[in-house]
Legacy VTK file of the C-alpha trace (Angstrom):
# vtk DataFile Version 3.0
C-alpha trace
ASCII
DATASET POLYDATA
POINTS 250 float
22.368 7.337 6.433
18.708 8.255 6.082
17.287 6.673 3.078
14.892 8.697 0.809
11.533 7.116 0.424
9.054 8.352 -2.222
5.311 8.297 -1.399
2.840 8.168 -4.228
0.123 10.635 -2.982
-3.668 10.866 -3.355
-4.977 13.207 -5.965
-8.035 15.422 -6.394
-8.496 16.748 -9.970
-10.133 19.859 -8.693
-13.603 19.202 -10.295
-14.856 16.798 -7.752
-16.417 19.288 -5.240
-13.598 19.144 -2.788
-12.688 22.269 -1.031
-9.180 21.159 -0.573
-6.820 23.053 -2.905
-9.623 25.672 -3.536
-10.850 23.701 -6.628
-7.482 23.340 -8.280
-5.736 19.981 -8.895
-4.226 18.911 -5.526
-1.866 16.196 -4.253
-1.986 15.160 -0.620
-0.693 12.625 1.899
-1.733 12.500 5.489
1.004 13.402 7.792
0.735 9.961 9.518
2.594 8.468 6.695
5.461 10.812 6.682
5.896 10.833 10.565
6.036 7.064 10.642
8.818 6.981 7.956
10.661 9.807 9.713
10.423 8.040 13.178
11.895 4.872 11.562
14.825 6.897 10.209
13.869 7.699 6.675
13.438 10.956 4.640
9.948 10.796 2.947
9.253 12.817 -0.255
5.996 13.205 -1.986
6.131 12.296 -5.674
4.142 14.288 -8.281
2.496 12.345 -11.109
4.753 12.399 -14.234
5.403 10.205 -17.098
7.502 7.233 -16.256
10.120 7.995 -18.748
10.710 11.225 -16.691
10.511 9.592 -13.361
12.479 6.434 -13.912
15.911 8.020 -13.388
14.689 9.401 -10.090
13.428 5.891 -8.992
16.732 4.179 -10.112
19.238 6.821 -8.995
17.781 8.852 -6.138
15.085 7.010 -4.428
15.872 4.254 -2.020
12.317 2.920 -1.378
8.613 3.407 -2.337
5.519 3.627 -0.315
2.180 3.255 -2.039
-0.906 4.404 -0.090
-4.643 4.031 -0.270
-7.451 6.345 -1.381
-10.914 7.218 -0.884
-11.671 5.824 -4.290
-11.424 2.557 -6.141
-9.089 1.463 -8.794
-11.112 1.126 -11.961
-11.889 -2.590 -12.277
-11.136 -2.408 -16.084
-7.421 -2.449 -15.037
-8.045 -6.157 -14.042
-10.471 -6.968 -16.874
-13.829 -6.644 -15.049
-16.872 -4.260 -15.446
-17.713 -2.213 -12.294
-20.442 -3.886 -10.074
-20.815 -1.148 -7.464
-21.212 2.555 -7.257
-18.167 3.558 -5.217
-16.025 6.537 -6.487
-13.400 5.584 -9.228
-9.823 6.690 -8.810
-8.790 9.459 -11.230
-7.150 8.209 -14.415
-4.079 10.347 -13.604
-3.466 8.582 -10.228
-4.284 5.032 -11.519
-1.949 5.282 -14.566
0.840 6.790 -12.471
0.448 4.132 -9.700
0.267 1.184 -11.999
3.385 2.241 -13.809
5.130 3.138 -10.621
4.498 -0.377 -9.081
5.574 -2.002 -12.212
8.886 -0.076 -12.297
9.493 -0.711 -8.645
9.208 -4.291 -9.398
11.516 -4.275 -12.374
14.099 -2.213 -10.602
13.932 -4.186 -7.271
13.161 -1.118 -5.339
12.014 -1.767 -1.765
8.285 -1.252 -1.651
5.604 -1.027 1.090
2.034 -0.922 -0.207
-0.681 -0.012 2.352
-4.358 -0.766 1.991
-5.335 0.414 -1.469
-1.641 0.655 -2.307
-1.381 -3.110 -1.812
-4.305 -3.688 -4.017
-2.842 -1.514 -6.829
0.422 -3.468 -6.617
-1.459 -6.598 -6.785
-3.369 -5.524 -9.961
-0.277 -3.952 -11.572
1.557 -7.346 -11.451
-1.423 -9.274 -12.816
-3.943 -9.982 -9.849
-7.432 -9.104 -9.502
-9.634 -7.649 -6.625
-12.921 -8.223 -4.842
-14.777 -5.103 -5.866
-17.031 -5.066 -2.774
-16.588 -7.430 0.111
-20.231 -7.016 1.292
-21.590 -7.734 -2.207
-19.233 -10.564 -3.331
-18.335 -12.163 0.017
-21.604 -11.670 2.162
-20.318 -14.084 4.835
-17.126 -12.025 5.402
-16.799 -9.737 8.354
-17.331 -5.901 7.991
-13.801 -4.698 7.167
-14.890 -1.074 7.220
-16.378 -0.672 10.771
-17.732 2.391 12.302
-15.421 4.180 14.564
-11.851 5.577 14.626
-9.437 4.074 12.190
-6.913 3.680 14.894
-9.148 1.220 16.739
-8.150 -2.459 16.057
-10.794 -4.451 14.496
-9.559 -8.080 14.269
-6.573 -10.367 14.331
-4.503 -11.530 11.593
-2.772 -14.888 11.216
0.751 -14.717 9.777
2.399 -17.572 7.677
5.168 -18.951 9.843
8.039 -18.869 7.251
7.043 -15.529 5.701
9.140 -12.397 5.708
6.396 -10.701 7.613
6.643 -13.300 10.376
10.356 -12.646 10.601
9.812 -8.877 10.771
7.099 -8.737 13.424
8.460 -11.614 15.381
4.969 -13.281 15.997
2.358 -15.213 14.223
-0.680 -13.228 15.335
-1.748 -9.694 16.239
-4.555 -7.345 16.028
-4.902 -4.716 13.309
-7.214 -1.905 12.323
-9.368 -2.138 9.263
-10.810 0.453 6.761
-11.492 -1.040 3.306
-14.425 -2.432 1.377
-12.327 -4.154 -1.363
-9.865 -7.019 -1.103
-7.525 -9.141 -3.090
-9.204 -11.853 -5.059
-6.513 -13.475 -7.414
-2.988 -12.903 -6.085
-0.454 -11.842 -8.756
1.845 -14.761 -9.606
5.078 -13.061 -8.296
3.336 -12.606 -4.936
2.570 -14.872 -1.959
-0.001 -14.449 0.722
1.634 -13.823 4.148
-1.260 -13.043 6.429
-5.151 -13.456 6.522
-7.995 -12.356 8.664
-10.169 -14.847 10.403
-12.728 -14.791 7.614
-10.109 -15.465 5.015
-9.632 -12.036 3.650
-5.955 -11.540 2.586
-4.299 -9.046 4.913
-0.659 -9.180 3.617
1.336 -10.161 0.612
4.984 -10.331 -0.202
7.492 -11.237 -2.844
9.915 -13.946 -1.612
12.433 -13.217 -4.326
12.753 -9.480 -3.426
14.500 -7.952 -0.465
11.406 -6.018 0.554
8.317 -6.001 -1.556
5.422 -6.149 0.958
1.671 -5.250 0.869
-0.519 -4.947 3.778
-4.167 -4.230 3.996
-4.386 -2.467 7.433
-3.185 0.919 8.335
-0.069 0.747 10.362
0.410 4.587 10.156
-2.281 4.887 12.581
-0.894 2.303 15.034
2.881 2.594 14.800
3.277 4.937 17.977
1.888 2.228 20.290
2.287 -0.934 18.368
5.654 -2.832 18.326
4.778 -5.104 15.450
3.986 -1.976 13.285
7.059 -0.249 14.390
8.994 -3.277 13.282
7.370 -3.181 9.875
8.425 0.385 9.185
11.877 -0.166 10.642
12.326 -3.175 8.349
11.252 -1.163 5.364
13.621 1.583 6.185
16.544 -0.962 6.749
15.790 -2.548 3.380
15.760 0.952 1.697
19.042 1.730 3.421
20.650 -1.494 2.112
19.364 -0.719 -1.322
20.949 2.803 -1.235
24.329 1.305 -0.284
24.124 -1.408 -2.963
22.995 0.912 -5.831
24.386 4.367 -5.199
LINES 1 251
250 0 1 2 3 4 5 6 7 8 9 10 11 12 13 14 15 16 17 18 19 20 21 22 23 24 25 26 27 28 29 30 31 32 33 34 35 36 37 38 39 40 41 42 43 44 45 46 47 48 49 50 51 52 53 54 55 56 57 58 59 60 61 62 63 64 65 66 67 68 69 70 71 72 73 74 75 76 77 78 79 80 81 82 83 84 85 86 87 88 89 90 91 92 93 94 95 96 97 98 99 100 101 102 103 104 105 106 107 108 109 110 111 112 113 114 115 116 117 118 119 120 121 122 123 124 125 126 127 128 129 130 131 132 133 134 135 136 137 138 139 140 141 142 143 144 145 146 147 148 149 150 151 152 153 154 155 156 157 158 159 160 161 162 163 164 165 166 167 168 169 170 171 172 173 174 175 176 177 178 179 180 181 182 183 184 185 186 187 188 189 190 191 192 193 194 195 196 197 198 199 200 201 202 203 204 205 206 207 208 209 210 211 212 213 214 215 216 217 218 219 220 221 222 223 224 225 226 227 228 229 230 231 232 233 234 235 236 237 238 239 240 241 242 243 244 245 246 247 248 249
């Protein structure tokens, strides 16, 4: 069977000067995400923001997996108890409330989850972790994790924890990834463990050992999967876990 995987989309409220949607509120997801899931054997669907009481039956009865993706804006640091220290755009309230609730619900229901870039950061905050608001400001000795050039170009290597789920999935301890973020994980949520880091120590992947698949990654595999075996294995493992979840719960 082809498992159904929900994607939490990005959102423009329509009053932010974007031409997308003609000035009206707009959900959107880059096609790369849906194509990667389809290629791995899943059926992706884009979720509209709704109160979790309305959405919870869908999560528990009809969805088999959840993908949370990044955004051009930052999660409001007040979600993790800090005042803003930089002037980057802040994520809309509609999206941040939805994504935080979605991540918490996925955790409580053991729904397989893959968080990508800002999606990983939101999952960490939802479960009690914190973020580095701006790498250049707070960690000046770190590398530039938002380099110029195409996002599909690899930027640095990652080192993978040897006994982690990620190591078992990709079948190696190290490979190169792309990079497009100015924030990073600071305090990791207590339910999660670090499974990969960049050479400068920035956290590149997290996972929950007690779940069948609850993984967050900082890079963008949707740009790399067509030519990268480790990233193909990542999507395939996520889809397999979603398929097993469907068989066990539906």
